[in-house]
C-alpha positions as CSV (number, residue, x, y, z in Angstrom):
1,M,83.3,91.9,141.1
2,R,80.0,90.7,139.9
3,I,77.7,93.7,140.1
4,G,74.0,93.2,139.9
5,V,72.1,96.2,138.4
6,D,68.4,97.1,138.5
7,A,68.1,98.0,134.8
8,T,64.3,98.1,134.8
9,C,64.4,101.9,134.7
10,W,66.3,101.8,131.4
11,A,63.0,102.6,129.5
12,N,62.2,105.6,131.6
13,A,62.2,108.9,129.6
14,R,62.8,111.1,132.5
15,G,65.9,112.1,134.4
16,Y,66.5,108.9,136.3
17,G,66.2,106.8,133.1
18,R,68.8,109.1,131.5
19,F,71.0,108.7,134.6
20,A,70.8,104.9,134.4
21,R,71.6,104.8,130.7
22,E,74.5,107.2,130.6
23,L,76.1,106.2,133.9
24,L,76.0,102.4,133.1
25,R,77.4,102.9,129.7
26,A,80.3,104.7,131.2
27,M,80.6,102.2,134.1
28,V,81.0,99.3,131.7
29,V,83.9,101.1,130.0
30,E,85.6,102.3,133.2
31,G,84.9,99.0,135.0
32,A,86.0,96.6,132.3
33,S,87.4,94.1,134.9
34,H,83.9,93.7,136.4
35,E,80.9,91.8,135.3
36,F,77.6,93.5,135.2
37,V,74.5,91.4,135.6
38,C,71.6,93.6,134.5
39,F,68.0,92.7,135.5
40,V,65.4,93.8,133.1
41,D,61.6,93.4,132.6
42,E,60.0,93.1,129.2
43,R,59.6,96.8,128.5
44,S,63.2,97.7,129.4
45,A,64.5,94.6,127.5
46,R,63.1,96.0,124.3
47,C,65.3,99.1,124.4
48,F,68.2,97.8,126.5
49,D,71.3,98.3,124.3
50,L,74.2,98.1,126.8
51,V,76.8,95.7,125.3
52,G,80.2,94.6,126.3
53,A,82.2,91.5,127.2
54,G,81.2,91.9,130.9
55,V,77.5,92.6,130.4
56,R,74.8,89.9,130.9
57,T,71.1,90.5,131.1
58,V,68.5,88.5,133.1
59,L,64.9,88.9,132.0
60,V,62.4,88.9,134.8
61,R,58.7,88.6,133.8
62,Q,56.5,91.3,135.4
63,S,52.8,91.8,135.2
64,A,53.4,95.6,135.0
65,S,56.6,97.4,134.0
66,P,58.4,98.9,137.0
67,T,58.8,102.1,134.9
68,T,55.0,102.7,135.1
69,A,54.0,100.6,138.2
70,A,56.4,102.6,140.4
71,S,54.5,105.8,139.6
72,A,53.2,108.7,141.7
73,N,49.9,107.0,142.4
74,G,50.7,103.4,141.8
75,N,52.5,100.5,143.5
76,R,54.1,97.3,142.3
77,S,52.5,94.0,143.1
78,L,54.1,91.8,145.7
79,S,54.4,88.9,143.2
80,D,56.3,91.1,140.8
81,M,58.8,92.3,143.4
82,W,59.2,88.7,144.7
83,R,60.1,87.5,141.2
84,M,62.8,90.3,141.1
85,T,64.1,89.3,144.5
86,R,64.3,85.6,143.6
87,A,66.1,86.4,140.3
88,V,68.7,88.4,142.1
89,A,69.1,85.7,144.8
90,R,69.9,83.1,142.1
91,E,72.9,85.0,141.0
92,D,76.2,84.9,142.9
93,L,76.7,88.7,143.2
94,D,79.2,90.7,145.2
95,V,77.2,93.9,145.3
96,F,73.9,95.3,143.9
97,F,73.4,98.7,142.3
98,S,70.1,100.5,141.9
99,P,70.3,103.6,139.7
100,S,67.0,104.9,141.2
101,V,65.0,104.3,144.4
102,Y,61.9,104.6,142.2
103,T,62.2,101.0,140.9
104,Y,63.5,99.6,144.2
105,F,62.5,96.1,145.2
106,P,63.5,94.2,148.4
107,L,66.9,92.6,147.9
108,P,68.1,89.3,149.3
109,P,69.3,89.6,152.9
110,M,73.0,90.3,153.4
111,L,73.6,91.4,149.8
112,A,75.7,94.6,149.8
113,A,73.8,97.4,147.9
114,V,74.3,100.9,146.7
115,I,70.9,102.6,146.0
116,T,70.6,106.0,144.3
117,F,68.4,108.8,145.7
118,H,68.4,111.6,143.1
119,D,66.9,114.0,145.6
120,A,64.6,114.2,148.6
121,I,61.8,116.1,146.8
122,A,59.0,113.5,147.3
123,D,59.8,113.4,151.0
124,K,60.2,117.1,151.6
125,F,57.2,118.2,149.4
126,P,54.9,115.2,149.3
127,E,51.9,117.4,148.5
128,L,53.6,118.5,145.3
129,T,54.7,115.0,144.1
130,L,52.5,112.3,145.6
131,P,48.7,112.8,145.0
132,S,47.2,110.7,147.8
133,S,47.8,109.5,151.3
134,R,48.0,106.0,150.0
135,A,50.8,106.9,147.6
136,R,52.7,108.7,150.3
137,L,52.4,105.7,152.6
138,F,53.8,103.3,149.9
139,W,56.6,105.8,149.2
140,R,57.6,106.1,152.8
141,M,57.7,102.3,153.2
142,K,59.8,101.9,150.0
143,V,62.3,104.6,151.1
144,Q,62.7,103.2,154.6
145,M,63.3,99.6,153.2
146,A,65.8,100.9,150.6
147,L,67.7,102.9,153.2
148,A,67.8,99.8,155.5
149,Q,69.2,97.6,152.8
150,S,71.8,100.0,151.3
151,R,75.3,100.1,152.7
152,L,75.9,103.3,150.8
153,V,73.5,105.9,149.3
154,L,74.5,107.4,146.0
155,T,73.3,110.8,144.9
156,V,74.0,113.3,142.1
157,S,75.2,116.5,143.7
158,D,76.4,118.1,147.0
159,Y,73.1,119.9,147.2
160,A,71.2,116.6,146.8
161,A,73.4,115.0,149.4
162,A,72.6,117.7,151.9
163,Q,68.9,117.3,151.2
164,V,69.0,113.5,151.5
165,S,70.9,113.8,154.8
166,R,68.7,116.4,156.3
167,T,65.3,115.2,155.1
168,L,65.8,111.4,155.3
169,G,68.2,111.3,158.2
170,V,71.0,109.6,156.3
171,R,74.4,110.1,157.9
172,R,76.6,112.1,155.6
173,D,79.4,109.5,155.8
174,R,77.0,107.0,154.1
175,I,76.4,109.2,151.1
176,R,78.6,109.2,147.9
177,I,78.2,111.6,144.9
178,A,78.2,110.9,141.2
179,V,77.6,114.2,139.5
180,E,75.6,114.0,136.2
181,A,76.6,115.5,132.8
182,A,75.0,116.2,129.5
183,A,74.7,113.2,127.1
184,P,77.0,113.4,124.0
185,A,74.0,114.3,121.8
186,Y,73.8,117.7,123.5
187,R,76.1,120.2,121.8
188,P,75.6,123.4,119.9
189,S,73.9,123.1,116.6
190,E,76.2,123.5,113.6
191,S,73.4,124.5,111.3
192,A,70.9,127.4,111.3
193,E,68.8,125.4,108.9
194,D,68.5,122.6,111.4
195,V,67.5,125.0,114.2
196,L,64.9,126.6,111.9
197,A,63.5,123.1,111.0
198,A,63.3,122.1,114.6
199,A,61.5,125.3,115.5
200,R,59.0,124.8,112.7
201,R,58.3,121.2,113.9
202,A,57.7,122.6,117.3
203,G,55.1,125.0,115.8
204,I,57.2,128.2,116.2
205,P,56.5,130.7,113.4
206,D,59.5,131.8,111.3
207,G,61.2,134.9,112.7
208,R,60.0,134.4,116.3
209,R,62.3,133.8,119.2
210,W,61.5,131.4,122.0
211,F,62.2,130.3,125.6
212,A,62.2,126.6,126.3
213,Y,61.1,124.5,129.3
214,V,62.1,120.8,129.2
215,G,60.9,118.3,131.8
216,G,57.9,117.0,133.5
217,F,54.7,118.9,134.1
218,N,54.6,118.3,137.8
219,P,53.4,120.8,140.5
220,H,56.9,121.3,142.0
221,K,58.3,122.3,138.6
222,H,56.2,125.6,138.7
223,V,55.5,125.7,135.0
224,D,52.5,127.8,135.7
225,A,54.8,130.4,137.0
226,I,56.7,130.4,133.7
227,V,53.4,130.9,131.9
228,R,52.6,134.0,134.1
229,A,56.1,135.5,133.6
230,H,55.9,134.9,129.9
231,A,52.4,136.5,129.7
232,A,53.9,139.7,131.1
233,L,56.4,139.7,128.2
234,V,53.6,139.1,125.7
235,G,51.8,142.1,127.1
236,D,54.8,144.5,127.1
237,L,57.0,143.6,124.2
238,T,56.1,144.4,120.6
239,D,57.8,141.2,119.4
240,P,57.5,138.8,122.4
241,P,59.2,135.5,122.4
242,M,57.3,132.2,122.2
243,L,57.3,129.7,125.0
244,V,57.9,126.0,124.1
245,L,57.0,123.3,126.6
246,V,58.9,120.1,125.9
247,G,58.1,116.9,127.8
248,A,55.9,113.8,127.7
249,I,52.3,114.7,127.8
250,D,50.5,111.4,127.9
251,D,52.9,108.8,129.2
252,D,54.3,110.3,132.4
253,P,54.0,108.2,135.5
254,F,54.6,111.1,137.8
255,F,52.1,113.4,139.5
256,G,51.0,115.9,136.8
257,A,49.7,119.4,136.8
258,Q,48.8,119.8,133.1
259,K,45.3,121.0,133.8
260,R,46.5,123.8,136.1
261,I,49.1,124.8,133.4
262,R,46.5,124.8,130.6
263,D,44.0,126.7,132.8
264,E,46.7,129.3,133.5
265,I,47.4,129.7,129.8
266,A,43.7,130.2,129.2
267,R,43.5,132.8,132.0
268,C,46.5,134.7,130.6
269,G,45.2,134.5,127.1
270,T,48.6,133.5,125.7
271,G,47.7,130.3,123.9
272,D,48.8,131.7,120.6
273,H,52.3,132.3,122.0
274,I,52.8,128.9,123.6
275,R,53.5,125.5,122.0
276,W,53.3,122.1,123.6
277,A,56.0,120.2,121.8
278,G,55.6,116.8,123.6
279,Y,58.5,114.5,123.8
280,V,61.4,115.6,121.6
281,P,64.3,113.1,120.8
282,D,67.8,114.2,121.8
283,D,69.1,114.8,118.3
284,E,66.1,117.1,117.6
285,L,66.0,118.7,121.0
286,R,69.6,119.9,120.8
287,H,68.7,122.0,117.7
288,L,65.6,123.4,119.4
289,L,67.6,124.3,122.5
290,S,70.5,125.8,120.5
291,G,68.1,128.4,119.0
292,A,66.4,129.2,122.3
293,L,66.9,132.5,124.3
294,A,67.2,130.4,127.5
295,L,66.1,127.2,129.2
296,V,63.8,128.1,132.1
297,L,63.7,125.8,135.2
298,P,62.2,127.6,138.2
299,S,61.4,124.4,140.3
300,E,60.7,124.3,144.0
301,S,63.8,122.0,144.2
302,E,66.1,120.0,141.9
303,G,68.6,117.4,143.0
304,F,70.6,118.1,139.9
305,G,68.6,119.9,137.1
306,L,69.8,117.9,134.1
307,P,67.7,119.7,131.5
308,A,69.6,122.9,132.4
309,V,73.0,121.3,132.0
310,E,71.9,119.8,128.7
311,A,70.8,123.2,127.5
312,A,74.1,124.7,128.7
313,A,76.0,122.1,126.7
314,C,74.1,123.4,123.6
315,G,75.4,126.9,124.4
316,V,72.2,128.2,125.9
317,P,72.0,130.2,129.1
318,V,69.6,129.1,131.9
319,I,67.1,130.7,134.2
320,A,67.0,128.2,137.1
321,T,66.1,127.7,140.7
322,T,68.5,128.6,143.5
323,E,67.2,125.5,145.3
324,S,69.5,123.2,143.3
325,P,73.2,122.7,142.6
326,L,72.9,124.8,139.4
327,P,74.1,128.2,140.7
328,Q,77.4,126.4,141.4
329,L,77.5,124.0,138.5
330,L,76.6,126.7,135.9
331,A,78.1,129.8,137.6
332,G,78.3,132.5,135.1
333,G,76.0,130.7,132.8
334,G,72.6,131.9,133.8
335,I,70.3,133.8,136.2
336,F,69.2,132.0,139.3
337,T,66.0,132.9,141.1
338,A,64.3,131.7,144.3
339,P,61.4,129.3,143.9
340,R,58.0,131.2,143.7
341,D,59.8,134.6,143.2
342,E,57.8,135.4,140.1
343,M,59.0,139.0,139.9
344,A,62.6,137.8,139.7
345,L,61.7,135.1,137.2
346,G,59.9,137.7,135.0
347,A,62.8,140.1,135.3
348,A,65.3,137.4,134.3
349,M,63.2,136.4,131.2
350,R,62.8,140.1,130.2
351,R,66.6,140.6,130.6
352,L,67.5,137.7,128.3
353,A,64.8,138.7,125.8
354,T,66.0,142.3,125.5
355,D,69.7,142.3,126.3
356,E,71.5,140.3,123.7
357,P,75.1,141.0,124.7
358,H,74.3,139.9,128.3
359,R,72.5,136.8,126.9
360,R,75.5,135.9,124.7
361,A,77.9,136.3,127.6
362,L,75.9,134.0,129.8
363,A,75.6,131.5,126.9
364,A,79.4,131.3,126.6
365,G,79.7,130.8,130.4
366,A,77.0,128.0,130.3
367,L,78.8,126.2,127.5
368,A,82.2,126.4,129.3
369,R,80.7,125.1,132.6
370,A,78.8,122.2,131.1
371,G,82.1,121.1,129.4
372,T,83.7,120.5,132.8
373,L,81.2,117.7,133.6
374,S,81.5,114.1,132.3
375,W,79.8,110.8,132.7
376,T,83.3,109.2,133.0
377,S,83.9,111.0,136.3
378,S,80.4,109.9,137.4
379,A,81.1,106.3,136.5
380,R,84.4,106.3,138.5
381,A,82.6,107.7,141.5
382,A,79.8,105.1,141.3
383,L,82.3,102.2,140.8
384,D,84.3,103.4,143.8
385,A,81.1,103.3,145.9
386,L,80.3,99.8,144.8
387,V,83.8,98.6,145.6
388,E,83.6,100.2,149.0
389,A,80.2,98.7,149.7
390,A,81.3,95.2,148.7
391,A,84.4,95.3,150.9
């Protein structure tokens, strides 16, 4: 087949950019008999490194990169989307694949398409993800058009499939699942010196332990709840762990809650025990995670929860939301708490800070469970969906 791909999200530093990069790399290997025609804009073209005999790129000029224009409070221009549509129409494609609905644009009529919905969070919790009525209107329009044009919908877990079906009204027989996995970079650190160096670069004093949060600073992530739970440890323990917040601070197109988080830190008086690490590259982050007590992810909802799986692949237990596939994916590898249950969150953090045998047992379980997931399996599932949609 000749498979068209929306590769404009290649440059995105968040989960859906990771999904696009890792999945497509595996798809090119597993689908060696197919040709992949990848449509990129100037920004994604600068970092697009997918190579292979069956890979061809088509550069489509855009006035604003879809990675930033398709943001929480933005919208893409009609002329930019029209240029993308025309570029796709000029190619003789059998099927089109979009790794994320975020960068969706209208496709030529009658072109078979598989469009990925990583979750239904923006639709179920618009007040936590979309900052204005205008943004919510544009989002609803985009989602409805994408659903109308997709023969099949791809998502990343059974949990996400149930949410997409229930919230967006998509029949379950139209949904296919390609489960995510940790990138190869994520594995336990082999060197205590590397862990120490990564901790120092994150601003952690020598001899201090730490919890890690990795992801966006958006309202539905409940990072302010982590701050409050952490503050209780600072008040009660003689040698409290630090809290390291990892994620893009200045270049995040999603709805942010940084001010609320910083205000909460100031209210709790724990600024000396918290570090904002900013964006940390994979090779550095795996050392920082390898030395952490746990990865904390108490979100309102997660379609997958990739940072937790990446931490587990580094041999680190997780404290994560029950509103996700993580209790099943990482069973025996963490403590799972209901969203907004701050007492349970605090108790979980206290347990892992004070009970080292239990923490080590969960760490071993997390590593074993993460090892059962692979991008190769994801690629096979996505390719099967594309073949089915094109039939």
